[in-house]
N, C-alpha and C positions, 0 to 999 in steps of 0.2 A: 261367578260360578268358575269353578277350577275345571281346564280345558281337560279330557279322557284322554289318554294315547293310545289311538290305535296303530295296532298292526294289519295291516291289508293282504292277501294274499290272493295270486291272480293268476291266471295264465295266458287270457289274450287279448281284445281290444281295449277293457276295462270301463266303458261307458257307466258302468255303476261306481266305480272309482272318480272317474270325474263327477259325477254328479256331489259324491261326498267333500269332493275338493272344493266344490263350487259353493255347499252348501256350510261349509265351513269360513271362508275368504267372504261368503253374503253376511256372517255375522247368526246364521240360522241355524247352525251348530254346533255344541259347546267340545269341541275335540282338535285333537292335532293328527296328521298323520303323518306317526315318527319313521315309519319304512314303511314300504312296498315290497313284495318280494313274490316273484315269478319262477316256475319252474322251465317255463320257455326265455330263451335266452333273449329272442325275439320279440316277444311278446310286446303293442304297443302301449299297454299299461306302463311299461318303465319308460318309455320317455313320456308319457303323462306325468308321472312322477317327477321327472328330471326337468321339466317344465314351471313346475312351481317348488323349485330348489328342496323336493323330498326324496330321500335316500332309497336308489332305487336296485335292486339286488339281484342278478341271477342266481338261485339256486337251483343246477341241472340233476333231474331225477333220474340222469342217467347213470347205467348203473349200479341201480337200487332197488331193479324187477326182483320183488319179489320179498325184498327187504324196504317193506313200506315203516316200520318200524324206526329203522337207520335214518332212512331220510327223513322221517319226521324230528326226529332228534335233531337234525341239522336247525331245522326251521323253528325249534323250541331256543336253540343257542342264539339265533340270530334277533329274530323275535325279545327275548329277552337281555341282549347287549341295545338295543333301545330302549327298555322298560315298557314295554307295550304293557297296557292293562286289560284290551281287548282286541280280538283277533275277529276281523269280518272278510270272510271268503267271498270276491267278488268276483265269479267265473272261474274260480279253480277247480280245473277237473281230475281233483284227486279225490279221493275218502281218505279222511282226517282218521289217525291210529291212537288208540290209547294213550300214547306218549303224549300228545300233544292234548287231549284233552284231558290230561289229569296235570298237565304243568299249567292250564287254563280252565278249571273248573265252573262250568256253568259261565265261560267268558269267553264262546269263539258262538260267532253269529253265522249266519250262510241266509240267501235271500236265492229264491227258488221261483220260477214263472208258472207257476200254478197254485191252485186253491188246495192245497195236502190236507190231508194224506192224501188227497185221488191224486194220480195221476205225478209218484215220484222219478226219477230219472231224466231218463234224454227224452228230446222229440214230444215234448209234452202239449206244446198247442195243435201236433198235430193230431196228438190222440184225442184231445178233447173233441176236435172237432170230428173226424171220425166216431166216436162215442157220444156223437149228439148233444152234448151240454152244453144250455141255455145259458151258462155262464161260466167265466175264469178268473183269473188274478194272478195275482202273485202273491208269496207269504214270506214272511221272515222268521226262521227260528234258532233256536238254540241248537247247537251242531252235537248229534250224541254217537256212537258208535256204528248206528245204521244208515241207510242210504237214505236222506229226506225224510228221516221218522223223530228229529228234536221235537223240544216243546215247543209249539208257535207263540209266538211273541205278537205276530202284526199282520194282518191280513188286506188286501185291495183287491174288491170285484170289478169287472168288468167283463160287458155282455156280451155272448157268441153270434155273431151276426149273420144272416143266411150266408151272404155273402162275400164271408172271413172264409180266405186263403191261411197256410198258416204265419207266412210270412205279415202280413196286415194285423193278423190276432198278436203275434209275437209285438210288433210295431205299439200296439197300444194298448200291451201288456207292461212296456219296458217304461212307459212316459210315467206308471202306475208306482213301479218299480224305484225309480230316481228320487220318488218323495218315501217313499214309506221307510225306504232303509236310513234315513236320515235320521227320519221319527223313530223306530224305534233304537239307533244311537243313542238318540239325545234322552229317551226315556231311561235309557240304560245308563246315561251319563248323571240325570237326576237321580238317580236311586229308588226308583219308582217300582222296577219292575222284581218279581220274587217268586221264581220256581216253586211249586206243591207238585209234586208227582209229574205229571205229563202237564200240567196245566200250569199259562203262564201268570198271575193275579198283578194286575195294575193299582198301585195306590190311587185310589182318586176315580177308576175307571167306573165304567158304564152298569150300574147291575139289573136296570130295566130301562125297555122300550119296546115300543110297539113299528119301529119303524122295519119296511121290505122292500124286496126290488122282485120285479114281475117282468120275463120275457119270455115272449111277445106279449 
């Protein structure tokens, strides 16, 4: 199978980036990270990329306050220069504009540490605990012009324990993030995903089941 070329946008330490790289190197993901781009020049994600001989490019957002489209035009230029086919946001702390979305229609993915559409935005594990949620998890979705509102590709569920803190719940969810992001990318690479309105339909996906989870 052809390896799809990924462009990964990051802002921080890049644990999801590392999981993608590891899954590629272990033969579990038919992809190639063609470039890693960060809006923060000191992001540890860039160092992770360099350790694997992946082009690592800081593209500072300084001077682009109120000019998000102009900044995204810079990203598009770099992504196209590296022949990127699928853009993956991995802790990229910026709202994507139509400039990037039009250049990569239904080809921008993001991972969010909650079960969307519940708890979009930031500090979502804290919010889940405070709301008394019995389950939380993570969601990989295609990106649209809203905040964490795009069509959902895949989700993983973890129980919220009575003893959980924001940190312990976050750590448990992160383990699942490292699995499902690569799975979503692999499904895309295999050509099995189709966007129909707000739904992402998978060829050969489940059509019936009695599976269920109960907590406690």
